[in-house]
All heavy atoms as TSV, in Angstrom:
chain	resi	resn	atom	element	x	y	z
A	1	MET	N	N	-38.135	4.410	-1.761
A	1	MET	CA	C	-37.632	5.595	-1.100
A	1	MET	C	C	-38.312	5.751	0.252
A	1	MET	O	O	-39.537	5.764	0.331
A	1	MET	CB	C	-37.902	6.842	-1.926
A	1	MET	CG	C	-37.090	6.967	-3.173
A	1	MET	SD	S	-37.609	8.413	-4.098
A	1	MET	CE	C	-36.162	9.381	-3.972
A	2	LYS	N	N	-37.506	5.904	1.247
A	2	LYS	CA	C	-38.048	6.044	2.595
A	2	LYS	C	C	-38.628	7.433	2.824
A	2	LYS	O	O	-39.685	7.580	3.430
A	2	LYS	CB	C	-36.944	5.753	3.607
A	2	LYS	CG	C	-37.393	5.840	5.041
A	2	LYS	CD	C	-36.268	5.475	5.982
A	2	LYS	CE	C	-36.699	5.592	7.421
A	2	LYS	NZ	N	-35.631	5.253	8.350
A	3	TYR	N	N	-37.953	8.463	2.323
A	3	TYR	CA	C	-38.374	9.827	2.609
A	3	TYR	C	C	-39.150	10.479	1.474
A	3	TYR	O	O	-39.882	11.417	1.690
A	3	TYR	CB	C	-37.160	10.687	2.970
A	3	TYR	CG	C	-36.566	10.288	4.294
A	3	TYR	CD1	C	-35.481	9.432	4.372
A	3	TYR	CD2	C	-37.109	10.751	5.479
A	3	TYR	CE1	C	-34.941	9.058	5.589
A	3	TYR	CE2	C	-36.590	10.383	6.697
A	3	TYR	CZ	C	-35.503	9.535	6.748
A	3	TYR	OH	O	-34.985	9.162	7.948
A	4	GLY	N	N	-38.958	10.037	0.250
A	4	GLY	CA	C	-39.743	10.543	-0.865
A	4	GLY	C	C	-39.295	11.883	-1.428
A	4	GLY	O	O	-40.091	12.592	-2.022
A	5	PHE	N	N	-38.042	12.266	-1.247
A	5	PHE	CA	C	-37.538	13.491	-1.860
A	5	PHE	C	C	-36.066	13.333	-2.188
A	5	PHE	O	O	-35.395	12.451	-1.679
A	5	PHE	CB	C	-37.744	14.722	-0.964
A	5	PHE	CG	C	-37.152	14.596	0.417
A	5	PHE	CD1	C	-35.815	14.847	0.650
A	5	PHE	CD2	C	-37.949	14.238	1.483
A	5	PHE	CE1	C	-35.276	14.743	1.913
A	5	PHE	CE2	C	-37.432	14.129	2.757
A	5	PHE	CZ	C	-36.093	14.380	2.977
A	6	LYS	N	N	-35.586	14.194	-3.078
A	6	LYS	CA	C	-34.182	14.181	-3.466
A	6	LYS	C	C	-33.431	15.226	-2.655
A	6	LYS	O	O	-33.995	16.242	-2.258
A	6	LYS	CB	C	-34.035	14.478	-4.957
A	6	LYS	CG	C	-34.617	13.401	-5.835
A	6	LYS	CD	C	-34.400	13.734	-7.282
A	6	LYS	CE	C	-35.013	12.658	-8.165
A	6	LYS	NZ	N	-34.805	12.956	-9.581
A	7	VAL	N	N	-32.144	14.980	-2.433
A	7	VAL	CA	C	-31.318	15.892	-1.660
A	7	VAL	C	C	-30.151	16.347	-2.521
A	7	VAL	O	O	-29.489	15.530	-3.155
A	7	VAL	CB	C	-30.798	15.192	-0.378
A	7	VAL	CG1	C	-29.899	16.118	0.406
A	7	VAL	CG2	C	-31.949	14.730	0.485
A	8	HIS	N	N	-29.910	17.642	-2.550
A	8	HIS	CA	C	-28.807	18.199	-3.344
A	8	HIS	C	C	-27.476	17.918	-2.655
A	8	HIS	O	O	-27.384	17.878	-1.431
A	8	HIS	CB	C	-29.011	19.704	-3.516
A	8	HIS	CG	C	-28.181	20.272	-4.606
A	8	HIS	ND1	N	-26.921	20.756	-4.404
A	8	HIS	CD2	C	-28.425	20.412	-5.934
A	8	HIS	CE1	C	-26.419	21.182	-5.535
A	8	HIS	NE2	N	-27.316	20.989	-6.488
A	9	ILE	N	N	-26.442	17.747	-3.430
A	9	ILE	CA	C	-25.119	17.392	-2.918
A	9	ILE	C	C	-24.577	18.451	-1.970
A	9	ILE	O	O	-23.855	18.142	-1.018
A	9	ILE	CB	C	-24.136	17.125	-4.087
A	9	ILE	CG1	C	-22.826	16.550	-3.572
A	9	ILE	CG2	C	-23.874	18.384	-4.880
A	9	ILE	CD1	C	-22.932	15.149	-3.093
A	10	THR	N	N	-24.932	19.715	-2.175
A	10	THR	CA	C	-24.438	20.759	-1.273
A	10	THR	C	C	-25.002	20.598	0.128
A	10	THR	O	O	-24.338	20.948	1.107
A	10	THR	CB	C	-24.762	22.169	-1.792
A	10	THR	OG1	O	-26.171	22.281	-1.979
A	10	THR	CG2	C	-24.054	22.439	-3.100
A	11	TYR	N	N	-26.210	20.069	0.243
A	11	TYR	CA	C	-26.781	19.813	1.562
A	11	TYR	C	C	-26.023	18.693	2.259
A	11	TYR	O	O	-25.776	18.744	3.460
A	11	TYR	CB	C	-28.253	19.449	1.455
A	11	TYR	CG	C	-29.160	20.570	0.983
A	11	TYR	CD1	C	-30.423	20.301	0.515
A	11	TYR	CD2	C	-28.747	21.898	1.010
A	11	TYR	CE1	C	-31.270	21.315	0.095
A	11	TYR	CE2	C	-29.570	22.916	0.585
A	11	TYR	CZ	C	-30.834	22.618	0.133
A	11	TYR	OH	O	-31.668	23.622	-0.279
A	12	ILE	N	N	-25.650	17.673	1.496
A	12	ILE	CA	C	-24.901	16.548	2.070
A	12	ILE	C	C	-23.543	17.033	2.567
A	12	ILE	O	O	-23.134	16.693	3.678
A	12	ILE	CB	C	-24.741	15.416	1.031
A	12	ILE	CG1	C	-26.119	14.861	0.652
A	12	ILE	CG2	C	-23.845	14.313	1.578
A	12	ILE	CD1	C	-26.103	13.924	-0.521
A	13	THR	N	N	-22.863	17.835	1.779
A	13	THR	CA	C	-21.561	18.331	2.216
A	13	THR	C	C	-21.688	19.251	3.416
A	13	THR	O	O	-20.818	19.263	4.285
A	13	THR	CB	C	-20.819	19.065	1.081
A	13	THR	OG1	O	-21.637	20.135	0.600
A	13	THR	CG2	C	-20.480	18.132	-0.044
A	14	GLY	N	N	-22.774	20.005	3.488
A	14	GLY	CA	C	-22.995	20.869	4.646
A	14	GLY	C	C	-23.163	20.070	5.925
A	14	GLY	O	O	-22.601	20.422	6.969
A	15	VAL	N	N	-23.917	18.976	5.857
A	15	VAL	CA	C	-24.113	18.123	7.027
A	15	VAL	C	C	-22.797	17.435	7.396
A	15	VAL	O	O	-22.441	17.357	8.574
A	15	VAL	CB	C	-25.234	17.086	6.779
A	15	VAL	CG1	C	-25.312	16.077	7.897
A	15	VAL	CG2	C	-26.572	17.794	6.613
A	16	LYS	N	N	-22.061	16.960	6.394
A	16	LYS	CA	C	-20.764	16.330	6.668
A	16	LYS	C	C	-19.805	17.320	7.309
A	16	LYS	O	O	-19.073	16.981	8.231
A	16	LYS	CB	C	-20.165	15.764	5.381
A	16	LYS	CG	C	-20.861	14.513	4.881
A	16	LYS	CD	C	-20.316	14.056	3.558
A	16	LYS	CE	C	-18.938	13.478	3.691
A	16	LYS	NZ	N	-18.436	12.924	2.418
A	17	ARG	N	N	-19.820	18.559	6.855
A	17	ARG	CA	C	-18.956	19.597	7.424
A	17	ARG	C	C	-19.335	19.842	8.888
A	17	ARG	O	O	-18.469	19.993	9.750
A	17	ARG	CB	C	-19.094	20.879	6.603
A	17	ARG	CG	C	-18.128	21.954	6.973
A	17	ARG	CD	C	-18.250	23.175	6.065
A	17	ARG	NE	N	-17.765	22.879	4.716
A	17	ARG	CZ	C	-18.531	22.873	3.620
A	17	ARG	NH1	N	-19.806	23.153	3.687
A	17	ARG	NH2	N	-18.003	22.594	2.452
A	18	ASP	N	N	-20.636	19.903	9.187
A	18	ASP	CA	C	-21.098	20.113	10.562
A	18	ASP	C	C	-20.712	18.963	11.479
A	18	ASP	O	O	-20.467	19.167	12.666
A	18	ASP	CB	C	-22.605	20.313	10.601
A	18	ASP	CG	C	-23.032	21.656	10.036
A	18	ASP	OD1	O	-22.157	22.537	9.859
A	18	ASP	OD2	O	-24.233	21.824	9.778
A	19	LEU	N	N	-20.681	17.758	10.940
A	19	LEU	CA	C	-20.325	16.586	11.736
A	19	LEU	C	C	-18.815	16.434	11.896
A	19	LEU	O	O	-18.353	15.583	12.641
A	19	LEU	CB	C	-20.893	15.315	11.097
A	19	LEU	CG	C	-22.419	15.188	11.119
A	19	LEU	CD1	C	-22.853	13.989	10.288
A	19	LEU	CD2	C	-22.916	15.065	12.540
A	20	GLY	N	N	-18.053	17.245	11.178
A	20	GLY	CA	C	-16.601	17.185	11.279
A	20	GLY	C	C	-15.984	16.041	10.507
A	20	GLY	O	O	-14.864	15.624	10.795
A	21	LEU	N	N	-16.683	15.530	9.520
A	21	LEU	CA	C	-16.155	14.449	8.696
A	21	LEU	C	C	-15.104	14.992	7.734
A	21	LEU	O	O	-15.123	16.171	7.378
A	21	LEU	CB	C	-17.294	13.778	7.922
A	21	LEU	CG	C	-18.322	13.049	8.789
A	21	LEU	CD1	C	-19.481	12.577	7.944
A	21	LEU	CD2	C	-17.684	11.881	9.503
A	22	PRO	N	N	-14.171	14.140	7.305
A	22	PRO	CA	C	-13.117	14.625	6.402
A	22	PRO	C	C	-13.688	15.092	5.068
A	22	PRO	O	O	-14.556	14.446	4.485
A	22	PRO	CB	C	-12.207	13.409	6.221
A	22	PRO	CG	C	-13.030	12.235	6.606
A	22	PRO	CD	C	-14.045	12.727	7.603
A	23	MET	N	N	-13.202	16.229	4.632
A	23	MET	CA	C	-13.628	16.788	3.351
A	23	MET	C	C	-12.388	16.881	2.465
A	23	MET	O	O	-11.286	17.150	2.942
A	23	MET	CB	C	-14.229	18.180	3.549
A	23	MET	CG	C	-15.414	18.207	4.511
A	23	MET	SD	S	-16.850	17.326	3.916
A	23	MET	CE	C	-17.361	18.381	2.610
A	24	TYR	N	N	-12.572	16.691	1.184
A	24	TYR	CA	C	-11.471	16.713	0.237
A	24	TYR	C	C	-11.562	17.971	-0.619
A	24	TYR	O	O	-12.648	18.453	-0.931
A	24	TYR	CB	C	-11.497	15.465	-0.637
A	24	TYR	CG	C	-11.443	14.203	0.185
A	24	TYR	CD1	C	-12.577	13.473	0.455
A	24	TYR	CD2	C	-10.241	13.778	0.744
A	24	TYR	CE1	C	-12.533	12.330	1.239
A	24	TYR	CE2	C	-10.185	12.642	1.526
A	24	TYR	CZ	C	-11.334	11.921	1.765
A	24	TYR	OH	O	-11.273	10.796	2.552
A	25	ASP	N	N	-10.411	18.517	-0.993
A	25	ASP	CA	C	-10.373	19.703	-1.839
A	25	ASP	C	C	-10.768	19.323	-3.263
A	25	ASP	O	O	-10.231	18.384	-3.839
A	25	ASP	CB	C	-8.981	20.322	-1.849
A	25	ASP	CG	C	-8.610	20.896	-0.496
A	25	ASP	OD1	O	-9.530	21.308	0.240
A	25	ASP	OD2	O	-7.415	20.920	-0.175
A	26	ALA	N	N	-11.694	20.080	-3.805
A	26	ALA	CA	C	-12.117	19.851	-5.180
A	26	ALA	C	C	-11.122	20.510	-6.125
A	26	ALA	O	O	-10.678	21.638	-5.878
A	26	ALA	CB	C	-13.513	20.415	-5.401
A	27	PRO	N	N	-10.766	19.842	-7.202
A	27	PRO	CA	C	-9.804	20.436	-8.133
A	27	PRO	C	C	-10.373	21.652	-8.865
A	27	PRO	O	O	-9.629	22.492	-9.341
A	27	PRO	CB	C	-9.494	19.304	-9.105
A	27	PRO	CG	C	-10.643	18.377	-9.000
A	27	PRO	CD	C	-11.173	18.508	-7.601
A	28	ASN	N	N	-11.685	21.773	-8.931
A	28	ASN	CA	C	-12.300	22.890	-9.647
A	28	ASN	C	C	-12.936	23.902	-8.690
A	28	ASN	O	O	-13.818	24.660	-9.081
A	28	ASN	CB	C	-13.355	22.360	-10.624
A	28	ASN	CG	C	-14.438	21.584	-9.915
A	28	ASN	OD1	O	-14.292	21.220	-8.749
A	28	ASN	ND2	N	-15.523	21.304	-10.610
A	29	ALA	N	N	-12.497	23.937	-7.438
A	29	ALA	CA	C	-13.073	24.836	-6.447
A	29	ALA	C	C	-12.704	26.286	-6.754
A	29	ALA	O	O	-11.644	26.577	-7.292
A	29	ALA	CB	C	-12.576	24.459	-5.054
A	30	VAL	N	N	-13.611	27.190	-6.383
A	30	VAL	CA	C	-13.375	28.622	-6.569
A	30	VAL	C	C	-12.985	29.239	-5.232
A	30	VAL	O	O	-13.302	28.711	-4.167
A	30	VAL	CB	C	-14.623	29.324	-7.143
A	30	VAL	CG1	C	-14.922	28.825	-8.538
A	30	VAL	CG2	C	-15.817	29.134	-6.246
A	31	ASP	N	N	-12.296	30.364	-5.297
A	31	ASP	CA	C	-11.869	31.038	-4.071
A	31	ASP	C	C	-13.037	31.712	-3.356
A	31	ASP	O	O	-13.115	31.718	-2.138
A	31	ASP	CB	C	-10.803	32.078	-4.376
A	31	ASP	CG	C	-9.504	31.444	-4.844
A	31	ASP	OD1	O	-9.229	30.300	-4.429
A	31	ASP	OD2	O	-8.778	32.090	-5.616
A	32	GLU	N	N	-13.952	32.291	-4.127
A	32	GLU	CA	C	-15.070	33.026	-3.552
A	32	GLU	C	C	-16.369	32.509	-4.156
A	32	GLU	O	O	-16.493	32.379	-5.377
A	32	GLU	CB	C	-14.904	34.515	-3.853
A	32	GLU	CG	C	-15.892	35.389	-3.147
A	32	GLU	CD	C	-15.602	36.868	-3.385
A	32	GLU	OE1	O	-14.432	37.249	-3.395
A	32	GLU	OE2	O	-16.573	37.605	-3.580
A	33	LEU	N	N	-17.346	32.236	-3.293
A	33	LEU	CA	C	-18.631	31.731	-3.767
A	33	LEU	C	C	-19.451	32.852	-4.386
A	33	LEU	O	O	-19.426	33.988	-3.915
A	33	LEU	CB	C	-19.411	31.119	-2.603
A	33	LEU	CG	C	-18.775	29.915	-1.929
A	33	LEU	CD1	C	-19.611	29.507	-0.714
A	33	LEU	CD2	C	-18.679	28.759	-2.897
A	34	LYS	N	N	-20.206	32.531	-5.441
A	34	LYS	CA	C	-21.083	33.514	-6.069
A	34	LYS	C	C	-22.321	33.760	-5.208
A	34	LYS	O	O	-22.846	34.860	-5.170
A	34	LYS	CB	C	-21.502	33.043	-7.459
A	34	LYS	CG	C	-20.368	32.992	-8.449
A	34	LYS	CD	C	-20.834	32.519	-9.795
A	34	LYS	CE	C	-19.674	32.420	-10.765
A	34	LYS	NZ	N	-20.077	31.906	-12.063
A	35	GLN	N	N	-22.793	32.705	-4.550
A	35	GLN	CA	C	-23.963	32.800	-3.680
A	35	GLN	C	C	-23.610	32.212	-2.331
A	35	GLN	O	O	-22.787	31.309	-2.245
A	35	GLN	CB	C	-25.134	32.025	-4.286
A	35	GLN	CG	C	-25.581	32.538	-5.624
A	35	GLN	CD	C	-26.697	31.686	-6.206
A	35	GLN	OE1	O	-27.117	30.716	-5.609
A	35	GLN	NE2	N	-27.167	32.060	-7.369
A	36	PRO	N	N	-24.239	32.707	-1.275
A	36	PRO	CA	C	-23.968	32.115	0.048
A	36	PRO	C	C	-24.465	30.682	0.105
A	36	PRO	O	O	-25.381	30.296	-0.627
A	36	PRO	CB	C	-24.742	33.014	1.008
A	36	PRO	CG	C	-25.768	33.687	0.185
A	36	PRO	CD	C	-25.205	33.787	-1.205
A	37	ARG	N	N	-23.839	29.893	0.977
A	37	ARG	CA	C	-24.254	28.499	1.117
A	37	ARG	C	C	-25.647	28.423	1.721
A	37	ARG	O	O	-25.973	29.162	2.642
A	37	ARG	CB	C	-23.286	27.748	2.017
A	37	ARG	CG	C	-21.971	27.485	1.373
A	37	ARG	CD	C	-21.144	26.544	2.238
A	37	ARG	NE	N	-19.927	26.190	1.558
A	37	ARG	CZ	C	-18.727	26.577	1.934
A	37	ARG	NH1	N	-18.583	27.314	2.999
A	37	ARG	NH2	N	-17.671	26.212	1.248
A	38	LYS	N	N	-26.443	27.520	1.194
A	38	LYS	CA	C	-27.782	27.296	1.725
A	38	LYS	C	C	-27.739	26.079	2.641
A	38	LYS	O	O	-27.009	25.130	2.383
A	38	LYS	CB	C	-28.776	27.058	0.590
A	38	LYS	CG	C	-28.904	28.234	-0.339
A	38	LYS	CD	C	-29.847	27.923	-1.468
A	38	LYS	CE	C	-29.920	29.086	-2.443
A	38	LYS	NZ	N	-30.757	28.783	-3.589
A	39	TYR	N	N	-28.529	26.110	3.703
A	39	TYR	CA	C	-28.570	24.991	4.622
A	39	TYR	C	C	-29.941	24.339	4.524
A	39	TYR	O	O	-30.958	25.034	4.447
A	39	TYR	CB	C	-28.287	25.458	6.050
A	39	TYR	CG	C	-27.846	24.332	6.934
A	39	TYR	CD1	C	-26.568	23.802	6.815
A	39	TYR	CD2	C	-28.710	23.768	7.851
A	39	TYR	CE1	C	-26.161	22.749	7.603
A	39	TYR	CE2	C	-28.304	22.722	8.648
A	39	TYR	CZ	C	-27.026	22.219	8.524
A	39	TYR	OH	O	-26.631	21.167	9.303
A	40	PRO	N	N	-30.004	22.998	4.530
A	40	PRO	CA	C	-31.276	22.306	4.340
A	40	PRO	C	C	-32.181	22.417	5.564
A	40	PRO	O	O	-31.743	22.731	6.670
A	40	PRO	CB	C	-30.856	20.855	4.122
A	40	PRO	CG	C	-29.563	20.740	4.845
A	40	PRO	CD	C	-28.892	22.070	4.671
A	41	ALA	N	N	-33.442	22.094	5.348
A	41	ALA	CA	C	-34.421	22.064	6.436
A	41	ALA	C	C	-34.092	20.909	7.377
A	41	ALA	O	O	-33.371	19.972	7.011
A	41	ALA	CB	C	-35.822	21.893	5.858
A	42	ALA	N	N	-34.603	20.988	8.595
A	42	ALA	CA	C	-34.307	19.967	9.608
A	42	ALA	C	C	-34.714	18.571	9.143
A	42	ALA	O	O	-34.047	17.587	9.458
A	42	ALA	CB	C	-35.015	20.317	10.911
A	43	LYS	N	N	-35.797	18.480	8.384
A	43	LYS	CA	C	-36.268	17.183	7.880
A	43	LYS	C	C	-35.216	16.546	6.958
A	43	LYS	O	O	-34.953	15.348	7.029
A	43	LYS	CB	C	-37.582	17.387	7.128
A	43	LYS	CG	C	-38.179	16.140	6.549
A	43	LYS	CD	C	-39.472	16.457	5.833
A	43	LYS	CE	C	-40.043	15.238	5.169
A	43	LYS	NZ	N	-41.254	15.546	4.405
A	44	LYS	N	N	-34.609	17.362	6.115
A	44	LYS	CA	C	-33.592	16.842	5.197
A	44	LYS	C	C	-32.304	16.512	5.927
A	44	LYS	O	O	-31.610	15.564	5.575
A	44	LYS	CB	C	-33.346	17.828	4.059
A	44	LYS	CG	C	-34.537	17.908	3.116
A	44	LYS	CD	C	-34.243	18.715	1.895
A	44	LYS	CE	C	-35.456	18.710	0.979
A	44	LYS	NZ	N	-35.208	19.426	-0.265
A	45	VAL	N	N	-31.957	17.294	6.950
A	45	VAL	CA	C	-30.759	17.004	7.737
A	45	VAL	C	C	-30.910	15.633	8.392
A	45	VAL	O	O	-29.971	14.825	8.394
A	45	VAL	CB	C	-30.514	18.096	8.801
A	45	VAL	CG1	C	-29.412	17.683	9.760
A	45	VAL	CG2	C	-30.170	19.411	8.137
A	46	GLU	N	N	-32.081	15.361	8.923
A	46	GLU	CA	C	-32.344	14.056	9.553
A	46	GLU	C	C	-32.212	12.928	8.528
A	46	GLU	O	O	-31.620	11.884	8.811
A	46	GLU	CB	C	-33.746	14.043	10.154
A	46	GLU	CG	C	-34.119	12.742	10.808
A	46	GLU	CD	C	-35.557	12.741	11.308
A	46	GLU	OE1	O	-36.104	13.811	11.569
A	46	GLU	OE2	O	-36.107	11.626	11.423
A	47	ALA	N	N	-32.739	13.136	7.334
A	47	ALA	CA	C	-32.655	12.122	6.283
A	47	ALA	C	C	-31.202	11.886	5.865
A	47	ALA	O	O	-30.791	10.739	5.647
A	47	ALA	CB	C	-33.487	12.548	5.074
A	48	ILE	N	N	-30.414	12.963	5.768
A	48	ILE	CA	C	-29.010	12.823	5.385
A	48	ILE	C	C	-28.250	12.066	6.460
A	48	ILE	O	O	-27.444	11.180	6.160
A	48	ILE	CB	C	-28.383	14.215	5.124
A	48	ILE	CG1	C	-29.022	14.845	3.889
A	48	ILE	CG2	C	-26.874	14.105	4.955
A	48	ILE	CD1	C	-28.686	16.308	3.708
A	49	ARG	N	N	-28.500	12.382	7.729
A	49	ARG	CA	C	-27.826	11.666	8.817
A	49	ARG	C	C	-28.203	10.185	8.824
A	49	ARG	O	O	-27.356	9.330	9.059
A	49	ARG	CB	C	-28.157	12.301	10.159
A	49	ARG	CG	C	-27.463	13.613	10.351
A	49	ARG	CD	C	-27.698	14.172	11.706
A	49	ARG	NE	N	-27.020	15.450	11.822
A	49	ARG	CZ	C	-26.762	16.041	12.953
A	49	ARG	NH1	N	-27.150	15.486	14.080
A	49	ARG	NH2	N	-26.135	17.194	12.982
A	50	ASP	N	N	-29.476	9.875	8.555
A	50	ASP	CA	C	-29.888	8.470	8.462
A	50	ASP	C	C	-29.149	7.757	7.341
A	50	ASP	O	O	-28.717	6.616	7.493
A	50	ASP	CB	C	-31.402	8.362	8.231
A	50	ASP	CG	C	-32.209	8.620	9.480
A	50	ASP	OD1	O	-31.620	8.656	10.587
A	50	ASP	OD2	O	-33.439	8.784	9.355
A	51	ALA	N	N	-28.987	8.430	6.208
A	51	ALA	CA	C	-28.270	7.828	5.079
A	51	ALA	C	C	-26.804	7.616	5.413
A	51	ALA	O	O	-26.230	6.571	5.077
A	51	ALA	CB	C	-28.416	8.710	3.842
A	52	LEU	N	N	-26.181	8.585	6.091
A	52	LEU	CA	C	-24.778	8.441	6.460
A	52	LEU	C	C	-24.584	7.296	7.457
A	52	LEU	O	O	-23.594	6.573	7.392
A	52	LEU	CB	C	-24.240	9.752	7.043
A	52	LEU	CG	C	-24.135	10.920	6.065
A	52	LEU	CD1	C	-23.736	12.193	6.796
A	52	LEU	CD2	C	-23.175	10.625	4.947
A	53	LYS	N	N	-25.554	7.116	8.351
A	53	LYS	CA	C	-25.488	5.989	9.282
A	53	LYS	C	C	-25.677	4.665	8.541
A	53	LYS	O	O	-25.005	3.684	8.826
A	53	LYS	CB	C	-26.560	6.128	10.361
A	53	LYS	CG	C	-26.239	7.189	11.387
A	53	LYS	CD	C	-27.342	7.316	12.400
A	53	LYS	CE	C	-27.094	8.494	13.326
A	53	LYS	NZ	N	-28.210	8.711	14.251
A	54	TYR	N	N	-26.601	4.653	7.589
A	54	TYR	CA	C	-26.861	3.432	6.822
A	54	TYR	C	C	-25.619	2.982	6.070
A	54	TYR	O	O	-25.305	1.803	6.017
A	54	TYR	CB	C	-28.027	3.672	5.843
A	54	TYR	CG	C	-28.313	2.497	4.952
A	54	TYR	CD1	C	-29.047	1.415	5.423
A	54	TYR	CD2	C	-27.814	2.441	3.662
A	54	TYR	CE1	C	-29.298	0.313	4.618
A	54	TYR	CE2	C	-28.059	1.354	2.851
A	54	TYR	CZ	C	-28.797	0.283	3.340
A	54	TYR	OH	O	-29.042	-0.786	2.523
A	55	PHE	N	N	-24.906	3.946	5.464
A	55	PHE	CA	C	-23.705	3.609	4.715
A	55	PHE	C	C	-22.457	3.553	5.587
A	55	PHE	O	O	-21.336	3.509	5.085
A	55	PHE	CB	C	-23.504	4.600	3.563
A	55	PHE	CG	C	-24.522	4.429	2.469
A	55	PHE	CD1	C	-25.544	5.347	2.297
A	55	PHE	CD2	C	-24.459	3.341	1.620
A	55	PHE	CE1	C	-26.485	5.187	1.294
A	55	PHE	CE2	C	-25.389	3.168	0.614
A	55	PHE	CZ	C	-26.413	4.082	0.446
A	56	GLU	N	N	-22.644	3.591	6.904
A	56	GLU	CA	C	-21.593	3.448	7.902
A	56	GLU	C	C	-20.491	4.504	7.738
A	56	GLU	O	O	-19.311	4.229	7.927
A	56	GLU	CB	C	-21.021	2.047	7.888
A	56	GLU	CG	C	-22.053	0.990	8.228
A	56	GLU	CD	C	-21.515	-0.423	8.165
A	56	GLU	OE1	O	-20.326	-0.626	7.843
A	56	GLU	OE2	O	-22.298	-1.351	8.449
A	57	ILE	N	N	-20.892	5.714	7.422
A	57	ILE	CA	C	-19.955	6.826	7.344
A	57	ILE	C	C	-19.825	7.475	8.704
A	57	ILE	O	O	-18.770	7.951	9.077
A	57	ILE	CB	C	-20.397	7.835	6.262
A	57	ILE	CG1	C	-20.364	7.150	4.891
A	57	ILE	CG2	C	-19.534	9.083	6.274
A	57	ILE	CD1	C	-20.917	7.954	3.769
A	58	ILE	N	N	-20.926	7.449	9.459
A	58	ILE	CA	C	-20.876	7.932	10.854
A	58	ILE	C	C	-21.336	6.828	11.766
A	58	ILE	O	O	-21.976	5.895	11.373
A	58	ILE	CB	C	-21.733	9.216	11.071
A	58	ILE	CG1	C	-23.199	8.996	10.701
A	58	ILE	CG2	C	-21.142	10.353	10.304
A	58	ILE	CD1	C	-24.091	10.146	11.083
């Protein structure tokens, strides 16, 4: 592991949304969220972007 921590899927989708990458509708999505969306720390955003570059998504 390069960074030494785990990243929650909601953080990954948040970064993808900010980058304008295509998002797909989930079949089990709700109309209204129970809790507001949380945004990851800058360190995790950098790690997610590195991973997306590694997998050639961006």
